[in-house]
C-alpha positions as CSV (number, residue, x, y, z in Angstrom):
1,M,-16.0,11.9,-19.2
2,T,-15.0,12.0,-15.6
3,R,-15.4,15.0,-13.4
4,F,-11.6,15.4,-13.2
5,R,-11.2,15.3,-17.0
6,Q,-14.1,17.8,-17.4
7,A,-12.5,20.1,-14.8
8,L,-9.2,19.9,-16.7
9,L,-10.8,20.7,-20.0
10,D,-12.7,23.6,-18.5
11,E,-9.5,25.0,-17.0
12,L,-7.7,24.7,-20.3
13,R,-10.5,26.4,-22.1
14,S,-10.6,29.3,-19.6
15,R,-6.9,29.8,-19.9
16,V,-7.0,29.9,-23.7
17,V,-9.9,32.5,-23.6
18,A,-8.1,34.5,-20.8
19,D,-4.7,34.7,-22.6
20,P,-5.2,34.4,-26.4
21,V,-2.1,34.4,-28.6
22,P,-2.0,37.5,-30.9
23,V,-2.3,36.5,-34.5
24,A,1.1,38.1,-35.4
25,A,2.9,36.1,-32.7
26,K,1.7,32.7,-34.0
27,R,4.4,30.6,-35.4
28,R,4.2,27.5,-37.6
29,L,4.9,24.4,-35.5
30,T,7.7,22.4,-37.0
31,P,7.4,18.6,-36.7
32,P,10.0,18.4,-33.8
33,R,8.1,21.1,-31.8
34,L,4.8,19.4,-32.6
35,A,6.1,16.0,-31.5
36,F,7.5,17.4,-28.2
37,G,4.3,19.3,-27.5
38,G,2.2,16.2,-28.1
39,A,4.5,14.1,-25.9
40,L,4.2,16.7,-23.1
41,V,0.4,16.7,-23.4
42,A,0.2,12.9,-23.4
43,A,2.4,12.7,-20.3
44,A,0.3,15.2,-18.5
45,V,-2.9,13.4,-19.3
46,S,-1.6,10.0,-18.4
47,T,-0.2,11.3,-15.1
48,A,-3.5,13.1,-14.3
49,T,-5.5,9.9,-15.1
50,V,-3.3,7.8,-12.8
51,L,-3.7,10.3,-10.0
52,A,-7.5,10.5,-10.5
53,T,-8.0,6.8,-10.7
54,S,-5.6,5.8,-7.9
55,G,-7.7,7.7,-5.3
56,G,-4.6,8.6,-3.3
57,A,-1.8,6.8,-1.6
58,G,-2.1,3.6,0.2
59,P,-4.5,0.7,-0.1
60,A,-8.3,1.1,-0.2
61,Y,-8.6,-1.3,2.8
62,A,-6.0,-1.7,5.5
63,I,-6.0,-5.1,7.2
64,S,-4.2,-5.9,10.5
65,T,-4.5,-8.6,13.1
66,D,-3.9,-8.5,16.9
67,K,-2.3,-11.1,19.1
68,D,-5.7,-12.2,20.4
69,G,-6.9,-13.0,16.8
70,T,-8.9,-9.8,16.3
71,V,-9.0,-8.7,12.6
72,A,-9.1,-5.0,12.0
73,V,-10.2,-3.6,8.7
74,A,-10.0,0.1,7.9
75,V,-11.7,1.6,4.8
76,N,-9.6,4.4,3.4
77,R,-11.7,4.6,0.2
78,V,-14.4,2.5,-1.3
79,D,-12.8,0.4,-4.1
80,D,-12.4,-3.1,-5.3
81,P,-12.0,-5.3,-2.2
82,G,-10.3,-8.3,-4.0
83,E,-6.8,-7.9,-2.5
84,A,-8.2,-7.1,0.9
85,N,-10.4,-10.3,0.8
86,R,-7.3,-12.4,0.0
87,E,-5.6,-10.9,3.1
88,L,-8.7,-11.4,5.2
89,A,-8.9,-15.0,4.1
90,A,-5.4,-15.6,5.5
91,A,-5.8,-13.4,8.6
92,G,-9.4,-14.3,9.7
93,E,-9.6,-17.9,8.5
94,G,-12.2,-16.9,5.9
95,K,-14.7,-15.6,8.5
96,V,-14.5,-12.0,7.4
97,K,-15.3,-10.6,3.9
98,I,-15.7,-7.2,2.3
99,L,-18.3,-6.6,-0.4
100,R,-19.5,-3.5,-2.2
101,P,-23.2,-3.2,-2.8
102,S,-24.6,-4.1,-6.2
103,A,-27.7,-3.2,-8.0
104,P,-30.4,-6.0,-7.8
105,E,-30.0,-6.8,-11.5
106,D,-26.2,-7.4,-11.0
107,C,-26.7,-9.7,-8.0
108,P,-28.6,-12.9,-8.8
109,V,-30.7,-14.2,-5.9
110,A,-28.6,-17.4,-5.9
111,D,-25.4,-15.4,-5.2
112,R,-26.8,-13.4,-2.2
113,G,-26.1,-16.0,0.5
114,T,-28.1,-16.8,3.6
115,V,-28.4,-14.2,6.3
116,M,-27.9,-15.7,9.8
117,A,-29.0,-14.5,13.2
118,L,-26.3,-14.8,15.9
119,P,-26.7,-18.1,17.7
120,P,-27.3,-17.9,21.4
121,G,-24.0,-17.5,23.3
122,T,-22.2,-15.8,20.4
123,N,-20.7,-12.5,21.5
124,R,-22.2,-9.7,19.4
125,A,-19.6,-7.4,21.0
126,A,-16.9,-9.3,19.2
127,V,-17.7,-7.2,16.1
128,K,-17.2,-3.4,16.5
129,I,-17.4,-0.7,13.9
130,S,-16.1,2.7,14.7
131,M,-16.1,6.0,12.8
132,S,-13.5,8.7,13.0
133,D,-12.4,11.7,10.9
134,K,-10.0,9.3,9.2
135,G,-12.8,6.9,8.1
136,S,-14.4,3.7,9.3
137,E,-12.8,0.7,11.0
138,A,-14.2,-2.7,11.8
139,R,-12.7,-4.9,14.5
140,V,-13.8,-8.5,14.4
141,Q,-12.9,-11.1,17.0
142,T,-13.7,-14.3,15.2
143,R,-12.8,-16.7,18.0
144,G,-16.0,-18.2,19.4
145,F,-18.0,-17.6,16.2
146,P,-19.6,-20.7,14.8
147,D,-17.6,-22.4,12.0
148,D,-20.5,-22.0,9.6
149,M,-20.7,-18.2,10.0
150,V,-19.1,-15.4,8.0
151,V,-19.1,-11.7,8.9
152,V,-19.7,-9.5,5.8
153,L,-18.5,-5.9,5.9
154,V,-20.4,-3.9,3.3
155,A,-18.2,-1.0,2.1
156,L,-20.3,2.1,1.6
157,L,-19.8,5.7,0.6
158,P,-22.4,7.7,2.6
159,P,-24.0,10.6,0.6
160,G,-22.0,13.8,0.9
161,S,-19.0,12.0,2.3
162,D,-15.6,11.3,0.9
163,R,-14.8,8.7,3.5
164,G,-15.9,5.1,3.3
165,A,-18.0,3.4,6.0
166,F,-19.0,-0.2,6.8
167,D,-22.3,-1.9,7.4
168,L,-22.3,-5.5,8.5
169,A,-24.3,-8.7,8.4
170,F,-23.8,-12.3,9.4
171,Y,-24.1,-15.0,6.8
172,K,-24.0,-18.8,6.6
173,A,-20.6,-19.8,5.2
174,P,-19.2,-19.4,2.6
175,G,-21.1,-16.1,2.6
176,P,-22.6,-14.2,-0.4
177,K,-20.9,-13.5,-3.7
178,C,-22.7,-10.1,-3.8
179,V,-25.0,-8.0,-1.7
180,V,-27.8,-5.7,-2.9
181,A,-27.7,-2.0,-2.3
182,T,-30.6,-0.8,-0.2
């Protein structure tokens, strides 16, 4: 059971205990009332589930590009990066990926890719990660990067934080399919 559902159940239980219905006031529920009440509860639960699992408005990752070819990635919340990676493939010519860390048993060694050091002459300042009260943003200027290199942004949720953050690493193209949580 999720924390949201548990909190909802606890709240309902506390209200029932705080305001019990007197025995004399109980009425037998007729089938129409029972059906209406059931439909109301089902609607409330499905709405609460959608709100709890959507994590708020807007995409998990916001992608934008500047005129100079810089790709900006903001993490609004840590979630599945599939759609963001499709946008990045189009915007950054496949040189930028977002991955979420996996447990070692869920990330075979063959899928972990080859980490690269930046070759001499590659501008390390072309990749910047900044944090603000709104979250983390990575700005990657891929021009001048070797064709066989991919920048991997690892989306993390730091302990005690509700905002996502990025770590980064450079990999030999096509990059890893997964990264191991450290």
